[in-house]
MIRO-752389 format. One record per residue (C-alpha): residue number from 1; residue in one letter; chain; x, y, z. Coordinates in steps of 0.25 Angstrom, whole numbers, m for minus. Each point is the difference from the previous one (the first is absolute). Example, Ala and Ser with C-alpha at 12.3 -4.5 7.8 and 13.67 -1.06 7.14 Angstrom:
# residues 2
SITE seq type mol     u     v     w
SITE   1    a   A    49   m18    31
SITE   2    s   A     6    14    m2
END
This chain:
# residues 439
SITE seq type mol     u     v     w
SITE   1    m   A    58    88    72
SITE   2    p   A    m4   m14     2
SITE   3    v   A    10   m11    m1
SITE   4    l   A    m4   m15    m2
SITE   5    d   A     9   m12     1
SITE   6    i   A    m1    m9   m12
SITE   7    y   A     0   m15     2
SITE   8    c   A     2   m12   m10
SITE   9    n   A    m8   m11     7
SITE  10    t   A     5     2    15
SITE  11    k   A    14     6    m4
SITE  12    l   A     2    15     1
SITE  13    v   A     6     4   m13
SITE  14    g   A    m2    16    m1
SITE  15    t   A    m7    12     3
SITE  16    l   A   m10     9    m7
SITE  17    t   A    m2    15     2
SITE  18    e   A    m8    11    m7
SITE  19    e   A     7    13    m1
SITE  20    a   A    m5    13    m7
SITE  21    e   A     7    m5   m13
SITE  22    g   A    m7   m14     1
SITE  23    g   A     2   m14     5
SITE  24    i   A    14    m5     4
SITE  25    f   A     3   m15     2
SITE  26    t   A    13    m5     5
SITE  27    y   A     5   m14     2
SITE  28    l   A     7    m4    12
SITE  29    p   A    15    m3    m1
SITE  30    g   A     2   m15    m2
SITE  31    t   A   m14    m3    m5
SITE  32    p   A     1   m13    m9
SITE  33    t   A    m2     2   m15
SITE  34    a   A   m12   m10     0
SITE  35    d   A    m8     9    10
SITE  36    v   A    m4    11   m10
SITE  37    v   A   m12     8     3
SITE  38    s   A    m3     1   m15
SITE  39    l   A     5    m6   m13
SITE  40    r   A     2    15    m4
SITE  41    m   A     9     3    13
SITE  42    p   A    12   m10     1
SITE  43    v   A     8     1    13
SITE  44    r   A    10    11    m1
SITE  45    h   A     7    10     9
SITE  46    d   A    m7    13    m6
SITE  47    s   A   m14     4     4
SITE  48    y   A   m12    m1    m9
SITE  49    t   A    m8    12    m2
SITE  50    w   A   m14     3    m6
SITE  51    p   A    m5    14    m2
SITE  52    g   A   m14     4     6
SITE  53    g   A    m2   m12     9
SITE  54    i   A     4   m14     3
SITE  55    m   A     4   m10   m11
SITE  56    p   A   m11    m8    m7
SITE  57    l   A     5   m13     6
SITE  58    f   A    m4     6    14
SITE  59    q   A   m13     5    m6
SITE  60    m   A    m4   m13    m6
SITE  61    n   A    m8    m6    12
SITE  62    l   A    m5    13     6
SITE  63    p   A   m15     0     3
SITE  64    e   A   m10     4   m11
SITE  65    g   A   m15     2    m2
SITE  66    i   A    m9    m3    12
SITE  67    k   A    12    m4     9
SITE  68    k   A     6    13    m2
SITE  69    e   A   m13     7     3
SITE  70    i   A    m2    m8    13
SITE  71    i   A    14     4     5
SITE  72    r   A    m3    15    m3
SITE  73    q   A   m13    m2     8
SITE  74    k   A     8    m7    12
SITE  75    l   A    11    10     0
SITE  76    g   A   m10    12     0
SITE  77    p   A     7    13    m1
SITE  78    h   A    13    m7    m3
SITE  79    a   A    m6    m7   m12
SITE  80    e   A     8     7   m11
SITE  81    v   A    13    m8     3
SITE  82    s   A    11     0   m10
SITE  83    d   A     4   m13    m7
SITE  84    i   A    11    m2    10
SITE  85    g   A   m10     2    11
SITE  86    l   A    m9   m11    m6
SITE  87    l   A    12    m9    m2
SITE  88    a   A     4     2    15
SITE  89    l   A   m14    m4     4
SITE  90    t   A    m2   m13   m10
SITE  91    g   A    14    m3    m4
SITE  92    a   A     3   m11    10
SITE  93    n   A   m12    m9    m5
SITE  94    t   A     1     0   m15
SITE  95    i   A     1    m9   m12
SITE  96    g   A    15    m4    m4
SITE  97    r   A    12    m1     9
SITE  98    v   A     3    15     1
SITE  99    r   A    m5     6    13
SITE 100    a   A     0    14     5
SITE 101    i   A    m1     5    15
SITE 102    p   A     3    12     8
SITE 103    h   A    15     2     3
SITE 104    g   A     4    m8    12
SITE 105    a   A   m13    m7     2
SITE 106    a   A     0   m15     2
SITE 107    l   A    m4    m8   m12
SITE 108    d   A   m12    m8     5
SITE 109    v   A    m5   m12    m8
SITE 110    a   A   m15     5    m1
SITE 111    r   A   m11   m11     0
SITE 112    s   A   m13     0    m6
SITE 113    s   A   m11     4    10
SITE 114    f   A   m10   m10    m5
SITE 115    e   A    m1   m13    m7
SITE 116    m   A    m4    m1   m14
SITE 117    a   A   m12    m9     2
SITE 118    t   A    m6    10     9
SITE 119    v   A    m3     9   m12
SITE 120    l   A    m2   m11   m11
SITE 121    a   A   m11    m7     8
SITE 122    s   A    m7    12     5
SITE 123    p   A   m14     3    m5
SITE 124    d   A     4    14    m6
SITE 125    s   A    15    m2    m3
SITE 126    r   A     2    13    m7
SITE 127    e   A    m6     8    12
SITE 128    n   A     9    m8     9
SITE 129    l   A    12     2    m8
SITE 130    l   A    m2    15     0
SITE 131    k   A    m2     0    15
SITE 132    h   A    14    m7     2
SITE 133    l   A     6    10   m10
SITE 134    e   A    m5    12     9
SITE 135    a   A     5    m7    12
SITE 136    g   A    15    m2    m5
SITE 137    i   A     6    11    m9
SITE 138    t   A    14    m3     1
SITE 139    e   A     2   m10   m11
SITE 140    g   A     6     4   m14
SITE 141    v   A    m8    m7   m11
SITE 142    s   A    m1     8   m13
SITE 143    g   A   m12     0    m9
SITE 144    v   A   m13     7     0
SITE 145    m   A    m9   m12     4
SITE 146    p   A    m2    m1    15
SITE 147    k   A    11   m10     5
SITE 148    i   A     5    m5    13
SITE 149    l   A    11   m11     4
SITE 150    a   A    m5   m12     7
SITE 151    s   A     5   m13     6
SITE 152    v   A    m6   m13    m3
SITE 153    r   A     1    m5    15
SITE 154    e   A     3     6    13
SITE 155    d   A    14    m5     2
SITE 156    a   A     5     5   m14
SITE 157    t   A    15     2     0
SITE 158    v   A     0     9   m12
SITE 159    g   A     1    15     4
SITE 160    t   A   m11     7    m6
SITE 161    g   A    m9   m11    m4
SITE 162    e   A    m1   m10   m11
SITE 163    y   A   m11     5    m8
SITE 164    i   A    m5    13    m6
SITE 165    l   A   m15     2     2
SITE 166    k   A    m7     9   m10
SITE 167    t   A   m14     5    m4
SITE 168    g   A    m6     9   m10
SITE 169    p   A    m8    12     0
SITE 170    a   A   m15    m2     3
SITE 171    n   A    m3     7   m14
SITE 172    l   A     8   m11    m7
SITE 173    p   A    m8   m13     4
SITE 174    g   A     8   m13    m1
SITE 175    l   A    13     6    m2
SITE 176    s   A     7   m10    10
SITE 177    i   A    m7   m12    m8
SITE 178    n   A     5     7   m13
SITE 179    e   A    14     0     4
SITE 180    y   A    m1   m14     6
SITE 181    l   A    m4    m6   m13
SITE 182    c   A    10     8    m8
SITE 183    l   A    11    m6     9
SITE 184    e   A    m6   m13    m3
SITE 185    v   A     2     2   m15
SITE 186    a   A    15     3     3
SITE 187    r   A     1   m12     9
SITE 188    n   A    m3    m9   m12
SITE 189    t   A    12     5    m8
SITE 190    d   A    15    m1     3
SITE 191    l   A    m1    13     8
SITE 192    e   A     3     0    15
SITE 193    v   A   m13     4     8
SITE 194    p   A     0     1    15
SITE 195    e   A   m11    m8     8
SITE 196    t   A   m13     7     0
SITE 197    r   A   m13    m2     9
SITE 198    l   A   m13     7    m2
SITE 199    s   A    m9     3    12
SITE 200    g   A   m13    m7     2
SITE 201    d   A    m8    12    m4
SITE 202    g   A     9     3   m12
SITE 203    q   A     4    14     5
SITE 204    v   A    14    m2     4
SITE 205    l   A    12    m6    m7
SITE 206    a   A    12    m6     8
SITE 207    v   A    13    m1    m8
SITE 208    r   A    12    m7     6
SITE 209    r   A    12     9     0
SITE 210    f   A    11    m4   m10
SITE 211    d   A    11     8     7
SITE 212    i   A     1    m9    12
SITE 213    v   A     8   m13    m1
SITE 214    m   A     0   m13     8
SITE 215    d   A    10     5    11
SITE 216    g   A    m8    13     2
SITE 217    t   A    10     9    m7
SITE 218    r   A    m5     9   m11
SITE 219    l   A     4     2   m14
SITE 220    g   A     3    13    m6
SITE 221    v   A   m12     5    m8
SITE 222    e   A     0    12   m10
SITE 223    d   A   m11     4    m9
SITE 224    f   A     3     5   m14
SITE 225    c   A    m5    14     4
SITE 226    a   A    11     1    10
SITE 227    l   A    10    m6    m9
SITE 228    k   A    m3    10   m11
SITE 229    n   A     3    11    11
SITE 230    l   A   m14     5     0
SITE 231    d   A    m9     3    13
SITE 232    p   A   m13    m8     1
SITE 233    l   A    m8    12    m5
SITE 234    r   A     7    m2   m14
SITE 235    k   A    m3   m15    m1
SITE 236    y   A    m7     2   m13
SITE 237    q   A    11     8    m6
SITE 238    g   A     7   m12    m7
SITE 239    t   A    m2    m9   m12
SITE 240    v   A     0   m15    m2
SITE 241    e   A    13     2    m7
SITE 242    d   A     5     5    14
SITE 243    l   A    m3   m14     6
SITE 244    a   A    10    m6    m9
SITE 245    k   A    11    10     2
SITE 246    i   A    m1    m2    15
SITE 247    c   A     1   m15    m1
SITE 248    n   A    12     2    m9
SITE 249    q   A     6     9    10
SITE 250    y   A    m2    m7    13
SITE 251    v   A    m4   m14    m2
SITE 252    g   A    11   m10     4
SITE 253    l   A     7    m7   m11
SITE 254    k   A    m4   m14     5
SITE 255    y   A   m15     4     0
SITE 256    n   A     0     9   m13
SITE 257    d   A    m6    m9   m10
SITE 258    e   A   m11    m5    10
SITE 259    s   A    m4    14     5
SITE 260    k   A    m2     5   m14
SITE 261    r   A    m8   m12    m4
SITE 262    k   A    m9     2    12
SITE 263    l   A    m1    15    m2
SITE 264    f   A    m5    m3   m14
SITE 265    l   A   m10   m10     5
SITE 266    l   A    m4    10    11
SITE 267    l   A    m3    10   m11
SITE 268    l   A    m8    m9    m8
SITE 269    l   A    m8    m3    13
SITE 270    n   A    m2    14     3
SITE 271    y   A    m5     3   m14
SITE 272    a   A    m9   m12    m1
SITE 273    l   A    m7     3    14
SITE 274    r   A    m1    15    m3
SITE 275    n   A     8     4    12
SITE 276    a   A    m1    15    m3
SITE 277    d   A     9     3    13
SITE 278    a   A    13    m7    m4
SITE 279    h   A     8    12     4
SITE 280    l   A    15     0     4
SITE 281    k   A    m3    m3    14
SITE 282    n   A    m7   m13    m4
SITE 283    f   A    13    m6    m5
SITE 284    a   A    12    m3     9
SITE 285    l   A    13    m8     2
SITE 286    t   A     4    m8    13
SITE 287    y   A    14    m3     4
SITE 288    r   A    10    m4    11
SITE 289    n   A    12     8    m5
SITE 290    g   A     2     9   m12
SITE 291    r   A     4   m11    m9
SITE 292    d   A   m12   m10     1
SITE 293    a   A   m12     9    m3
SITE 294    r   A   m12    m6    m8
SITE 295    l   A   m14     3    m3
SITE 296    a   A    m9     0    12
SITE 297    p   A   m12    m9     1
SITE 298    v   A   m13     5    m6
SITE 299    y   A    m9    10     8
SITE 300    d   A   m11    10    m2
SITE 301    i   A    m7    m5   m12
SITE 302    v   A   m14     5    m2
SITE 303    t   A   m10     0   m12
SITE 304    v   A    m3    15     2
SITE 305    t   A    m8     1   m13
SITE 306    a   A   m11    m9     7
SITE 307    y   A    m5    12     7
SITE 308    p   A    m9     8    m9
SITE 309    r   A     6    14     3
SITE 310    y   A    14    m5    m4
SITE 311    r   A    m5    m9   m12
SITE 312    d   A     7     9   m10
SITE 313    d   A    13     1     8
SITE 314    t   A    13    m4    m8
SITE 315    p   A    13    m6     5
SITE 316    a   A     8     8    11
SITE 317    l   A    13     1    m8
SITE 318    p   A     2     2   m15
SITE 319    l   A     6   m10    m9
SITE 320    k   A     6     6   m12
SITE 321    g   A    m6    13     3
SITE 322    k   A   m14    m5     1
SITE 323    k   A   m10    m5    11
SITE 324    v   A    m9   m10    m7
SITE 325    w   A    m4   m14     4
SITE 326    c   A     1    m6   m14
SITE 327    a   A    15    m1     1
SITE 328    g   A     3   m14    m4
SITE 329    r   A     9     4   m11
SITE 330    a   A     7    11     8
SITE 331    l   A     2   m10    12
SITE 332    f   A     7   m10    m9
SITE 333    e   A     9    10    m6
SITE 334    y   A     3     5    14
SITE 335    g   A     3   m14     4
SITE 336    g   A    10    m3   m11
SITE 337    v   A     7    13    m1
SITE 338    r   A     0     5    15
SITE 339    l   A     0   m13     7
SITE 340    s   A     8    m9   m10
SITE 341    l   A   m11   m11     0
SITE 342    s   A    m1   m10   m11
SITE 343    a   A   m13    m2    m7
SITE 344    s   A    m3   m13     6
SITE 345    e   A     2     6    14
SITE 346    m   A   m10    11    m2
SITE 347    t   A   m10   m10    m7
SITE 348    a   A     2    m9    13
SITE 349    a   A    m3    12     9
SITE 350    l   A   m13     3    m9
SITE 351    e   A    m5   m14     2
SITE 352    q   A     2     0    15
SITE 353    v   A    m8    12     1
SITE 354    e   A   m11    m5    m9
SITE 355    s   A     0   m13     8
SITE 356    a   A     0     6    13
SITE 357    v   A   m12     9    m3
SITE 358    l   A    m8   m12    m5
SITE 359    k   A     3    m7    13
SITE 360    v   A    m5    11     9
SITE 361    l   A   m12     4    m8
SITE 362    p   A    m9   m10     8
SITE 363    l   A     5     6    13
SITE 364    v   A    m4    13    m4
SITE 365    r   A   m14    m5    m3
SITE 366    e   A     0    m7    14
SITE 367    h   A     4    13     7
SITE 368    a   A   m11     8    m8
SITE 369    d   A   m10   m10     5
SITE 370    r   A     5     0    14
SITE 371    y   A     1    15     3
SITE 372    a   A   m11     9    m5
SITE 373    e   A     8    12     0
SITE 374    f   A    10    m6    m9
SITE 375    r   A   m10    m5   m10
SITE 376    e   A     0    11   m10
SITE 377    v   A    15     2     1
SITE 378    g   A     3   m14    m2
SITE 379    q   A    m8     0   m13
SITE 380    r   A     7    12    m5
SITE 381    m   A    13    m7     4
SITE 382    l   A    m3   m12    m9
SITE 383    d   A    m3     9   m11
SITE 384    a   A    13     8     2
SITE 385    w   A     8   m13     1
SITE 386    v   A    m6    m6   m13
SITE 387    q   A     4    13    m8
SITE 388    g   A    13     1     7
SITE 389    v   A     5   m13    m4
SITE 390    e   A    m3     3   m14
SITE 391    d   A     7    13     0
SITE 392    i   A    14    m5     5
SITE 393    k   A     1    m9   m12
SITE 394    p   A    11     5   m10
SITE 395    d   A   m11     1   m11
SITE 396    a   A   m10     7     8
SITE 397    k   A    m8    11    m7
SITE 398    p   A    m9    10     7
SITE 399    r   A   m14    m5     0
SITE 400    k   A   m14     3     7
SITE 401    g   A    m7   m10     9
SITE 402    n   A     5   m12     6
SITE 403    a   A     9   m11    m6
SITE 404    v   A    m6   m13    m4
SITE 405    p   A    11   m11     3
SITE 406    l   A    m1     1    15
SITE 407    q   A   m15     2     1
SITE 408    e   A    m2   m13    m8
SITE 409    q   A     7    m7    12
SITE 410    g   A   m10     5    10
SITE 411    a   A     2    15     3
SITE 412    p   A   m13     7     0
SITE 413    s   A    m2    13    m7
SITE 414    r   A   m10    11    m1
SITE 415    p   A    m2    12    m9
SITE 416    r   A     9    12     4
SITE 417    p   A    m6    13     3
SITE 418    g   A     1    12   m10
SITE 419    k   A    12     9     0
SITE 420    r   A     1     9    13
SITE 421    r   A     9    12     3
SITE 422    k   A    13    m5     6
SITE 423    t   A     1     4    15
SITE 424    v   A    12     7     6
SITE 425    n   A    12    m9     2
SITE 426    p   A    m3    m5    15
SITE 427    y   A    15    m4     2
SITE 428    v   A     5    14    m3
SITE 429    a   A   m11     8     7
SITE 430    s   A     4     2    14
SITE 431    d   A   m14    m1     5
SITE 432    g   A    m4   m12    m8
SITE 433    p   A    m3   m14     6
SITE 434    f   A    14    m5    m4
SITE 435    g   A     7    13     2
SITE 436    h   A     6     7    12
SITE 437    k   A     3    14     5
SITE 438    a   A    14     6    m4
SITE 439    r   A    10     0    11
END
């Protein structure tokens, strides 16, 4: 059975094996308590075991979607590798401070094979990115959109690049622009948002990694799916209530109030922007040790309902047992009961989201004018945001059509098409554009 050496940054802290009964992780004697590989797995003498495979923490960054398919094609007859086999291939170049390499191998600080500007300035940035993705398959970056790690300059000192470059499927036009604009809304609130850059043709989005600090070391990063002890395939098997439970359990005392306030703000934002893919893997904590965990910066926000096939999609996680967009009252009750926020704190968060949306509306129109493939998507985003801001208010009631207040301030609207049959959930379907094949 394969044995992997597990590092915390550049320090060897343990070993991971996969036996017939499942995964086994063991810390090395003398490992400092701050060098935990997971908030769920504090340093101890006894081994940790996981039935049926490796622990969710080690599955967190395994390749998905198109990248996993490329690995299968590259490896040919050996393509059906196990999770620990994928980890051995990609675990040295991953997000966060935990690295995994074959036992006894040297821990090389991998470097990006190309400069970010090469892709962002190319005439067909999406095609260029996919070629780079095919050329290098040893990076561990989860998520179903095609992604690769890149450096901003040739002499970058950070190990696997400073940015994540990502693009969308050809049948979802303007997806990179969509995400760029959603992150701009978040940036105009109190939420922390990594630096983003959009390619000249609008097909590729570059997002600066938030796990790398100034001295080149990395923060621990764990998404809420791993913290709930679920493998990535079960990222939709949670609730909005689970998000508060995880914060209560793992966020450091010093950052508790701030993280809860930001979680509420992020939830309002996801509902307002109609992000139907806000599953457990799209929330995370960052930390240096087991006592200073806090809510991670914002990532992966997209107005999914701007695409006609998914117009009728509902939130990814239920709140109070329901998946509905008009959830203002339930969100405010959640903020008060689950997050212990005051009415003034929640009202301030609501005002931040509304103000941020208003500020970015003109930018949506600018991009719709600039990029032909984004024109229709941009119009539908405006419509969705207008309705979304109304639906997160505590007195919101279900309604048809667009809301008036934001429209009067410049957001265009158009008649909505008639009722259409809802399509299969694209995130759960393994062969859908957001989906991925089961391991």
